[in-house]
MMTF fields as JSON, N, C-alpha, C and O atoms, coordinates in Angstrom:
{
  "mmtfVersion": "1.0.0",
  "mmtfProducer": "UNKNOWN",
  "numBonds": 407,
  "numAtoms": 408,
  "numGroups": 102,
  "numChains": 1,
  "numModels": 1,
  "chainsPerModel": [1],
  "groupsPerChain": [102],
  "chainIdList": ["A"],
  "bondAtomList": [4, 2, 8, 6, 12, 10, 16, 14, 20, 18, 24, 22, 28, 26, 32, 30, 36, 34, 40, 38, 44, 42, 48, 46, 52, 50, 56, 54, 60, 58, 64, 62, 68, 66, 72, 70, 76, 74, 80, 78, 84, 82, 88, 86, 92, 90, 96, 94, 100, 98, 104, 102, 108, 106, 112, 110, 116, 114, 120, 118, 124, 122, 128, 126, 132, 130, 136, 134, 140, 138, 144, 142, 148, 146, 152, 150, 156, 154, 160, 158, 164, 162, 168, 166, 172, 170, 176, 174, 180, 178, 184, 182, 188, 186, 192, 190, 196, 194, 200, 198, 204, 202, 208, 206, 212, 210, 216, 214, 220, 218, 224, 222, 228, 226, 232, 230, 236, 234, 240, 238, 244, 242, 248, 246, 252, 250, 256, 254, 260, 258, 264, 262, 268, 266, 272, 270, 276, 274, 280, 278, 284, 282, 288, 286, 292, 290, 296, 294, 300, 298, 304, 302, 308, 306, 312, 310, 316, 314, 320, 318, 324, 322, 328, 326, 332, 330, 336, 334, 340, 338, 344, 342, 348, 346, 352, 350, 356, 354, 360, 358, 364, 362, 368, 366, 372, 370, 376, 374, 380, 378, 384, 382, 388, 386, 392, 390, 396, 394, 400, 398, 404, 402],
  "bondOrderList": [1, 1, 1, 1, 1, 1, 1, 1, 1, 1, 1, 1, 1, 1, 1, 1, 1, 1, 1, 1, 1, 1, 1, 1, 1, 1, 1, 1, 1, 1, 1, 1, 1, 1, 1, 1, 1, 1, 1, 1, 1, 1, 1, 1, 1, 1, 1, 1, 1, 1, 1, 1, 1, 1, 1, 1, 1, 1, 1, 1, 1, 1, 1, 1, 1, 1, 1, 1, 1, 1, 1, 1, 1, 1, 1, 1, 1, 1, 1, 1, 1, 1, 1, 1, 1, 1, 1, 1, 1, 1, 1, 1, 1, 1, 1, 1, 1, 1, 1, 1, 1],
  "groupList": [{"groupName": "MET", "atomNameList": ["N", "CA", "C", "O"], "elementList": ["N", "C", "C", "O"], "formalChargeList": [0, 0, 0, 0], "bondAtomList": [1, 0, 2, 1, 3, 2], "bondOrderList": [1, 1, 2], "singleLetterCode": "M", "chemCompType": "L-PEPTIDE LINKING"}, {"groupName": "CYS", "atomNameList": ["N", "CA", "C", "O"], "elementList": ["N", "C", "C", "O"], "formalChargeList": [0, 0, 0, 0], "bondAtomList": [1, 0, 2, 1, 3, 2], "bondOrderList": [1, 1, 2], "singleLetterCode": "C", "chemCompType": "L-PEPTIDE LINKING"}, {"groupName": "PRO", "atomNameList": ["N", "CA", "C", "O"], "elementList": ["N", "C", "C", "O"], "formalChargeList": [0, 0, 0, 0], "bondAtomList": [1, 0, 2, 1, 3, 2], "bondOrderList": [1, 1, 2], "singleLetterCode": "P", "chemCompType": "L-PEPTIDE LINKING"}, {"groupName": "TYR", "atomNameList": ["N", "CA", "C", "O"], "elementList": ["N", "C", "C", "O"], "formalChargeList": [0, 0, 0, 0], "bondAtomList": [1, 0, 2, 1, 3, 2], "bondOrderList": [1, 1, 2], "singleLetterCode": "Y", "chemCompType": "L-PEPTIDE LINKING"}, {"groupName": "LYS", "atomNameList": ["N", "CA", "C", "O"], "elementList": ["N", "C", "C", "O"], "formalChargeList": [0, 0, 0, 0], "bondAtomList": [1, 0, 2, 1, 3, 2], "bondOrderList": [1, 1, 2], "singleLetterCode": "K", "chemCompType": "L-PEPTIDE LINKING"}, {"groupName": "THR", "atomNameList": ["N", "CA", "C", "O"], "elementList": ["N", "C", "C", "O"], "formalChargeList": [0, 0, 0, 0], "bondAtomList": [1, 0, 2, 1, 3, 2], "bondOrderList": [1, 1, 2], "singleLetterCode": "T", "chemCompType": "L-PEPTIDE LINKING"}, {"groupName": "ASP", "atomNameList": ["N", "CA", "C", "O"], "elementList": ["N", "C", "C", "O"], "formalChargeList": [0, 0, 0, 0], "bondAtomList": [1, 0, 2, 1, 3, 2], "bondOrderList": [1, 1, 2], "singleLetterCode": "D", "chemCompType": "L-PEPTIDE LINKING"}, {"groupName": "GLY", "atomNameList": ["N", "CA", "C", "O"], "elementList": ["N", "C", "C", "O"], "formalChargeList": [0, 0, 0, 0], "bondAtomList": [1, 0, 2, 1, 3, 2], "bondOrderList": [1, 1, 2], "singleLetterCode": "G", "chemCompType": "PEPTIDE LINKING"}, {"groupName": "PHE", "atomNameList": ["N", "CA", "C", "O"], "elementList": ["N", "C", "C", "O"], "formalChargeList": [0, 0, 0, 0], "bondAtomList": [1, 0, 2, 1, 3, 2], "bondOrderList": [1, 1, 2], "singleLetterCode": "F", "chemCompType": "L-PEPTIDE LINKING"}, {"groupName": "GLU", "atomNameList": ["N", "CA", "C", "O"], "elementList": ["N", "C", "C", "O"], "formalChargeList": [0, 0, 0, 0], "bondAtomList": [1, 0, 2, 1, 3, 2], "bondOrderList": [1, 1, 2], "singleLetterCode": "E", "chemCompType": "L-PEPTIDE LINKING"}, {"groupName": "GLN", "atomNameList": ["N", "CA", "C", "O"], "elementList": ["N", "C", "C", "O"], "formalChargeList": [0, 0, 0, 0], "bondAtomList": [1, 0, 2, 1, 3, 2], "bondOrderList": [1, 1, 2], "singleLetterCode": "Q", "chemCompType": "L-PEPTIDE LINKING"}, {"groupName": "LEU", "atomNameList": ["N", "CA", "C", "O"], "elementList": ["N", "C", "C", "O"], "formalChargeList": [0, 0, 0, 0], "bondAtomList": [1, 0, 2, 1, 3, 2], "bondOrderList": [1, 1, 2], "singleLetterCode": "L", "chemCompType": "L-PEPTIDE LINKING"}, {"groupName": "VAL", "atomNameList": ["N", "CA", "C", "O"], "elementList": ["N", "C", "C", "O"], "formalChargeList": [0, 0, 0, 0], "bondAtomList": [1, 0, 2, 1, 3, 2], "bondOrderList": [1, 1, 2], "singleLetterCode": "V", "chemCompType": "L-PEPTIDE LINKING"}, {"groupName": "ASN", "atomNameList": ["N", "CA", "C", "O"], "elementList": ["N", "C", "C", "O"], "formalChargeList": [0, 0, 0, 0], "bondAtomList": [1, 0, 2, 1, 3, 2], "bondOrderList": [1, 1, 2], "singleLetterCode": "N", "chemCompType": "L-PEPTIDE LINKING"}, {"groupName": "HIS", "atomNameList": ["N", "CA", "C", "O"], "elementList": ["N", "C", "C", "O"], "formalChargeList": [0, 0, 0, 0], "bondAtomList": [1, 0, 2, 1, 3, 2], "bondOrderList": [1, 1, 2], "singleLetterCode": "H", "chemCompType": "L-PEPTIDE LINKING"}, {"groupName": "ILE", "atomNameList": ["N", "CA", "C", "O"], "elementList": ["N", "C", "C", "O"], "formalChargeList": [0, 0, 0, 0], "bondAtomList": [1, 0, 2, 1, 3, 2], "bondOrderList": [1, 1, 2], "singleLetterCode": "I", "chemCompType": "L-PEPTIDE LINKING"}, {"groupName": "ARG", "atomNameList": ["N", "CA", "C", "O"], "elementList": ["N", "C", "C", "O"], "formalChargeList": [0, 0, 0, 0], "bondAtomList": [1, 0, 2, 1, 3, 2], "bondOrderList": [1, 1, 2], "singleLetterCode": "R", "chemCompType": "L-PEPTIDE LINKING"}, {"groupName": "SER", "atomNameList": ["N", "CA", "C", "O"], "elementList": ["N", "C", "C", "O"], "formalChargeList": [0, 0, 0, 0], "bondAtomList": [1, 0, 2, 1, 3, 2], "bondOrderList": [1, 1, 2], "singleLetterCode": "S", "chemCompType": "L-PEPTIDE LINKING"}, {"groupName": "ALA", "atomNameList": ["N", "CA", "C", "O"], "elementList": ["N", "C", "C", "O"], "formalChargeList": [0, 0, 0, 0], "bondAtomList": [1, 0, 2, 1, 3, 2], "bondOrderList": [1, 1, 2], "singleLetterCode": "A", "chemCompType": "L-PEPTIDE LINKING"}, {"groupName": "TRP", "atomNameList": ["N", "CA", "C", "O"], "elementList": ["N", "C", "C", "O"], "formalChargeList": [0, 0, 0, 0], "bondAtomList": [1, 0, 2, 1, 3, 2], "bondOrderList": [1, 1, 2], "singleLetterCode": "W", "chemCompType": "L-PEPTIDE LINKING"}],
  "groupTypeList": [0, 0, 1, 2, 3, 0, 4, 5, 4, 6, 7, 8, 9, 0, 10, 11, 7, 12, 13, 14, 11, 7, 14, 8, 11, 11, 5, 3, 11, 11, 15, 7, 11, 11, 4, 16, 17, 18, 2, 18, 16, 15, 12, 12, 12, 17, 17, 11, 18, 14, 13, 8, 7, 19, 15, 16, 8, 14, 6, 11, 11, 17, 10, 7, 17, 3, 13, 17, 7, 11, 18, 3, 1, 10, 17, 4, 11, 18, 13, 12, 11, 8, 18, 16, 9, 11, 18, 16, 16, 11, 4, 7, 16, 12, 7, 9, 7, 9, 16, 9, 7, 7],
  "groupIdList": [1, 2, 3, 4, 5, 6, 7, 8, 9, 10, 11, 12, 13, 14, 15, 16, 17, 18, 19, 20, 21, 22, 23, 24, 25, 26, 27, 28, 29, 30, 31, 32, 33, 34, 35, 36, 37, 38, 39, 40, 41, 42, 43, 44, 45, 46, 47, 48, 49, 50, 51, 52, 53, 54, 55, 56, 57, 58, 59, 60, 61, 62, 63, 64, 65, 66, 67, 68, 69, 70, 71, 72, 73, 74, 75, 76, 77, 78, 79, 80, 81, 82, 83, 84, 85, 86, 87, 88, 89, 90, 91, 92, 93, 94, 95, 96, 97, 98, 99, 100, 101, 102],
  "secStructList": [7, 7, 7, 7, 7, 7, 5, 7, 6, 6, 1, 1, 5, 2, 2, 2, 0, 0, 0, 0, 0, 2, 2, 2, 2, 2, 2, 2, 2, 2, 2, 2, 2, 2, 2, 2, 6, 7, 1, 7, 7, 7, 7, 7, 7, 7, 7, 4, 4, 4, 4, 4, 7, 7, 7, 7, 4, 4, 4, 6, 6, 7, 7, 1, 7, 7, 7, 2, 2, 2, 2, 2, 2, 2, 2, 2, 2, 2, 2, 2, 2, 2, 2, 2, 2, 2, 2, 2, 2, 2, 6, 6, 6, 1, 1, 6, 6, 7, 7, 6, 6, 7],
  "xCoordList": [-72.464, -72.651, -71.7, -71.932, -70.668, -69.663, -69.851, -69.25, -70.67, -70.921, -70.419, -70.334, -70.096, -69.639, -70.775, -71.945, -70.422, -71.43, -72.375, -71.959, -73.628, -74.68, -75.89, -75.985, -76.81, -78.046, -79.231, -79.176, -80.305, -81.55, -82.158, -81.682, -83.196, -83.899, -84.401, -84.515, -84.7, -85.215, -84.117, -84.407, -82.849, -81.745, -81.17, -80.351, -81.577, -81.029, -79.786, -79.656, -78.885, -77.719, -78.259, -79.183, -77.697, -78.259, -78.431, -79.487, -77.435, -77.555, -78.658, -79.41, -78.756, -79.826, -81.179, -82.147, -81.235, -82.487, -82.937, -84.102, -82.014, -82.36, -82.539, -83.503, -81.641, -81.673, -82.68, -83.105, -83.068, -83.974, -85.189, -86.324, -84.977, -86.084, -87.179, -88.358, -86.821, -87.825, -88.723, -89.94, -88.13, -88.892, -89.735, -90.866, -89.157, -89.892, -91.138, -92.227, -90.984, -92.12, -93.169, -94.362, -92.746, -93.696, -94.484, -95.702, -93.812, -94.488, -95.479, -96.608, -95.062, -95.938, -97.196, -98.302, -97.024, -98.162, -99.104, -100.296, -98.587, -99.397, -99.895, -100.667, -99.477, -99.754, -101.245, -101.67, -102.029, -103.477, -104.075, -104.866, -103.705, -104.173, -103.705, -104.469, -102.465, -101.938, -102.71, -102.989, -103.051, -103.824, -105.205, -105.7, -105.828, -107.162, -107.117, -108.133, -105.97, -105.82, -105.254, -104.857, -105.212, -104.617, -105.278, -106.494, -104.547, -103.124, -102.299, -102.55, -101.342, -100.445, -99.024, -98.806, -98.084, -96.678, -95.958, -96.257, -95.022, -94.102, -92.713, -92.306, -91.995, -90.661, -89.643, -89.71, -88.715, -87.645, -86.341, -86.026, -85.593, -84.342, -83.17, -83.14, -82.218, -81.009, -79.817, -79.903, -78.717, -77.533, -76.754, -77.046, -75.763, -74.933, -74.146, -73.584, -74.107, -73.405, -73.989, -73.321, -75.235, -75.83, -75.016, -75.041, -74.297, -73.467, -72.333, -71.805, -71.96, -70.84, -71.299, -70.484, -72.6, -73.131, -73.544, -73.696, -73.72, -74.318, -75.039, -74.647, -76.09, -76.871, -76.208, -76.103, -75.772, -75.076, -76.107, -76.239, -76.824, -77.885, -77.361, -78.08, -76.137, -75.554, -75.222, -75.047, -75.134, -74.809, -75.484, -74.826, -76.801, -77.557, -77.404, -77.442, -77.235, -77.131, -75.694, -75.43, -74.766, -73.335, -72.796, -72.001, -73.215, -72.737, -71.396, -70.623, -71.117, -69.856, -68.701, -67.606, -68.954, -67.95, -68.691, -69.847, -68.021, -68.681, -67.729, -66.608, -68.196, -67.495, -68.54, -69.497, -68.391, -69.428, -69.729, -70.887, -68.712, -68.929, -69.738, -70.667, -69.385, -70.12, -71.541, -72.467, -71.71, -73.051, -73.928, -75.104, -73.354, -74.087, -74.48, -75.626, -73.53, -73.801, -74.88, -75.741, -74.847, -75.859, -77.24, -78.218, -77.321, -78.612, -79.154, -80.365, -78.279, -78.716, -79.11, -80.025, -78.44, -78.844, -80.209, -81.043, -80.441, -81.751, -82.843, -83.93, -82.572, -83.53, -83.86, -85.029, -82.839, -83.041, -83.82, -84.744, -83.452, -84.148, -85.602, -86.494, -85.833, -87.192, -88.007, -89.144, -87.443, -88.15, -88.514, -89.623, -87.591, -87.857, -88.969, -89.856, -88.918, -89.937, -91.288, -92.321, -91.287, -92.526, -93.16, -94.371, -92.354, -92.855, -93.451, -94.492, -92.789, -93.296, -94.648, -95.581, -94.736, -95.971, -97.132, -98.292, -96.821, -97.874, -98.128, -98.884, -97.525, -97.659, -99.134, -99.931, -99.479, -100.839, -101.805, -102.999, -101.335, -102.246, -102.099, -103.098, -100.884, -100.656, -99.919, -98.689, -100.675, -100.066, -99.335, -98.623, -99.48, -98.81, -99.28, -100.473, -98.376, -98.732, -98.705, -98.981, -98.381, -98.338, -96.916, -96.613, -96.063, -94.649, -94.447, -95.208, -93.405, -93.078, -92.818, -92.14, -93.356, -93.154, -93.997, -93.884, -94.843, -95.601, -96.947, -97.725],
  "yCoordList": [15.938, 14.892, 13.758, 13.007, 13.645, 12.623, 11.468, 11.448, 10.536, 9.426, 8.119, 7.982, 7.185, 5.896, 5.175, 5.528, 4.187, 3.436, 2.736, 1.946, 3.042, 2.378, 2.241, 2.89, 1.386, 1.197, 1.558, 1.452, 1.988, 2.222, 0.866, -0.176, 0.891, -0.342, -1.08, -2.306, -0.324, -0.91, -1.319, -1.822, -1.108, -1.57, -0.554, -0.913, 0.699, 1.73, 2.343, 2.36, 2.839, 3.564, 4.728, 5.418, 4.947, 5.847, 7.289, 7.879, 7.868, 9.266, 9.451, 10.424, 8.533, 8.6, 8.414, 9.104, 7.49, 7.241, 8.419, 8.813, 8.99, 10.089, 11.4, 12.123, 11.717, 13.01, 13.085, 14.178, 11.945, 12.008, 11.084, 11.555, 9.806, 8.855, 9.078, 8.919, 9.44, 9.708, 10.874, 10.808, 11.934, 13.11, 12.807, 13.274, 12.02, 11.593, 10.819, 11.073, 9.878, 9.074, 9.947, 9.793, 10.849, 11.732, 12.555, 12.685, 13.103, 13.879, 13.008, 13.424, 11.806, 10.868, 10.574, 10.547, 10.354, 10.031, 11.223, 11.033, 12.436, 13.634, 14.304, 15.26, 13.832, 14.551, 14.725, 15.783, 13.718, 13.843, 14.932, 15.745, 14.953, 15.978, 17.358, 18.321, 17.463, 18.741, 19.255, 20.45, 18.371, 18.78, 19.271, 20.261, 18.575, 18.978, 20.255, 20.934, 20.581, 21.742, 22.959, 23.927, 22.926, 24.032, 25.349, 25.369, 26.449, 26.505, 25.931, 26.223, 25.136, 24.495, 24.597, 24.937, 24.305, 24.358, 23.08, 22.468, 22.715, 21.625, 22.24, 22.782, 22.156, 22.739, 21.609, 20.719, 21.646, 20.662, 21.393, 22.391, 20.909, 21.556, 20.733, 19.512, 21.406, 20.744, 21.601, 22.393, 21.455, 22.282, 22.391, 21.701, 23.266, 23.397, 22.129, 21.996, 21.205, 19.942, 19.172, 18.308, 19.477, 18.771, 18.991, 18.156, 20.11, 20.386, 19.384, 19.237, 18.708, 17.772, 16.317, 15.396, 16.127, 14.768, 14.237, 14.99, 12.972, 12.289, 11.079, 10.526, 10.682, 9.542, 8.28, 8.07, 7.462, 6.215, 5.096, 4.245, 5.109, 4.124, 2.697, 1.789, 2.489, 1.152, 0.67, -0.529, 1.59, 1.226, 2.219, 2.842, 2.353, 3.347, 3.188, 4.18, 1.976, 1.719, 1.695, 1.326, 2.089, 2.157, 0.836, 0.82, -0.247, -1.558, -1.915, -2.672, -1.368, -1.674, -0.887, -1.416, 0.371, 1.233, 2.339, 2.632, 2.953, 3.998, 5.131, 4.925, 6.34, 7.559, 8.456, 8.84, 8.8, 9.534, 10.892, 11.308, 11.572, 12.861, 12.728, 13.501, 11.75, 11.535, 11.053, 11.403, 10.251, 9.787, 10.966, 11.026, 11.896, 13.095, 13.918, 14.352, 14.126, 14.894, 14.224, 14.905, 12.901, 12.16, 12.381, 12.585, 12.342, 12.515, 13.921, 14.1, 14.917, 16.299, 16.522, 17.296, 15.863, 15.925, 15.269, 15.765, 14.173, 13.52, 14.484, 14.5, 15.294, 16.305, 17.288, 17.586, 17.789, 18.79, 18.19, 18.817, 16.995, 16.359, 16.075, 16.236, 15.656, 15.409, 16.7, 16.707, 17.776, 19.057, 19.528, 20.009, 19.389, 19.821, 18.993, 19.539, 17.681, 16.819, 17.035, 17.036, 17.217, 17.478, 18.782, 18.84, 19.817, 21.094, 20.939, 21.521, 20.154, 19.931, 19.22, 19.602, 18.179, 17.394, 18.143, 17.927, 19.007, 19.696, 21.114, 21.855, 21.497, 22.866, 23.258, 22.598, 24.346, 24.842, 24.14, 24.438, 23.216, 22.449, 22.703, 22.704, 22.917, 23.045, 24.352, 24.383, 25.432, 26.693, 27.436, 28.396, 27.037, 27.712, 29.158, 29.428, 30.072, 31.465, 32.239, 33.439, 31.586, 32.261, 32.401, 32.137, 32.812, 32.986, 34.307, 35.256, 34.351, 35.596, 36.707, 36.504, 37.865, 39.012, 39.005, 39.908, 37.997, 37.95, 37.581, 37.496],
  "zCoordList": [122.181, 123.156, 122.809, 121.863, 123.553, 123.282, 124.264, 125.338, 123.892, 124.807, 124.201, 122.98, 125.042, 124.541, 123.812, 123.961, 123.043, 122.299, 123.265, 124.112, 123.117, 123.892, 122.985, 121.943, 123.399, 122.654, 123.531, 124.756, 122.876, 123.597, 123.951, 123.499, 124.748, 125.113, 123.874, 123.874, 122.821, 121.585, 120.616, 119.531, 120.995, 120.177, 119.204, 118.357, 119.306, 118.438, 119.07, 120.294, 118.253, 118.771, 119.602, 119.173, 120.77, 121.777, 121.296, 121.524, 120.644, 120.231, 119.189, 119.248, 118.249, 117.258, 117.948, 117.629, 118.881, 119.598, 120.433, 120.381, 121.209, 122.111, 121.364, 121.617, 120.456, 119.78, 118.644, 118.271, 118.089, 116.935, 117.041, 116.962, 117.214, 117.1, 118.135, 117.819, 119.355, 120.378, 119.998, 120.173, 119.483, 119.069, 117.83, 117.696, 116.935, 115.744, 116.158, 115.643, 117.085, 117.54, 118.222, 117.961, 119.082, 119.754, 118.735, 118.856, 117.748, 116.711, 115.961, 115.704, 115.611, 114.898, 115.721, 115.181, 117.017, 117.872, 118.069, 118.313, 117.966, 118.191, 116.917, 116.993, 115.758, 114.516, 114.25, 113.787, 114.533, 114.334, 115.201, 114.725, 116.458, 117.381, 116.939, 117.003, 116.496, 116.038, 114.823, 114.726, 113.909, 112.731, 113.136, 112.599, 114.088, 114.545, 115.38, 115.527, 115.917, 116.797, 116.082, 116.731, 114.783, 114.03, 114.4, 114.59, 114.514, 114.218, 115.36, 116.529, 115.019, 115.984, 115.453, 114.291, 116.299, 115.887, 116.301, 117.326, 115.482, 115.792, 115.74, 114.712, 116.834, 116.915, 116.935, 117.783, 116.013, 115.939, 116.237, 115.588, 117.201, 117.603, 117.098, 117.253, 116.498, 116.031, 116.421, 117.36, 115.719, 115.966, 114.665, 113.688, 114.669, 113.476, 113.161, 112.074, 114.106, 113.876, 112.7, 112.132, 112.327, 111.189, 109.913, 109.009, 109.839, 108.658, 108.483, 107.381, 109.534, 109.479, 109.463, 109.525, 109.379, 109.434, 108.083, 107.121, 108.023, 106.886, 107.45, 108.478, 106.767, 107.231, 106.704, 105.496, 107.618, 107.257, 107.116, 107.996, 106.011, 105.807, 105.855, 106.274, 105.44, 105.435, 106.852, 107.068, 107.815, 109.199, 110.155, 110.988, 110.018, 110.77, 112.278, 113.007, 112.752, 114.185, 114.679, 115.823, 113.815, 114.156, 114.687, 115.627, 114.101, 114.538, 113.927, 114.514, 112.74, 112.086, 112.677, 112.869, 112.962, 113.589, 114.319, 114.012, 115.288, 116.066, 116.352, 116.817, 116.066, 116.411, 117.041, 116.369, 118.305, 119.023, 118.379, 118.329, 117.896, 117.254, 115.975, 115.737, 115.154, 113.911, 114.176, 113.445, 115.218, 115.575, 115.986, 115.628, 116.736, 117.139, 115.91, 115.788, 115.009, 113.792, 112.957, 112.4, 112.864, 112.121, 112.744, 112.025, 114.068, 114.732, 114.503, 114.369, 114.457, 114.236, 112.78, 112.5, 111.866, 110.462, 110.292, 109.535, 110.979, 110.925, 111.388, 110.811, 112.43, 112.889, 111.773, 111.53, 111.098, 110.051, 108.879, 108.361, 108.466, 107.349, 107.707, 106.875, 108.931, 109.403, 109.387, 108.917, 109.889, 109.926, 108.519, 108.288, 107.596, 106.213, 105.572, 104.916, 105.762, 105.173, 105.847, 105.178, 107.152, 107.877, 107.392, 107.177, 107.222, 106.727, 105.33, 105.025, 104.489, 103.13, 103.16, 102.454, 103.989, 104.041, 104.703, 104.353, 105.642, 106.386, 105.893, 106.521, 104.809, 104.307, 104.222, 103.554, 104.914, 104.889, 105.818, 105.787, 106.648, 107.487, 108.982, 109.701, 109.465, 110.91, 111.183, 111.211, 111.384, 111.775, 110.684, 110.978, 109.445, 108.337, 108.254, 108.391, 108.037, 107.898, 109.208, 109.218, 110.3, 111.601, 112.09, 113.254, 111.204, 111.561, 112.259, 112.071, 113.068, 113.769, 112.766, 111.759, 113.047, 112.186, 110.929, 110.1, 110.776, 109.545, 109.763, 108.813]
}
């Protein structure tokens, strides 16, 4: 997604906001219900672009400089890191053990 620099209504860089933060917030708001509804699944979608990204903690909102490709890669890496941490925290609680083929 090669888009010009824009911000969300809340002031976040648009690609990070749309590709990651919105989904993060939705998951956060539904996590209690998902735990009570076990077995449940949380699906996080990313792309291979995460391999080319890094989290720019010093300039997370891309205010210092902006490259649309790198911003996209950063947002996809955020998806992958979120999925890994979520899986670690929820291990055995939300649908664990109900994988395809197993």
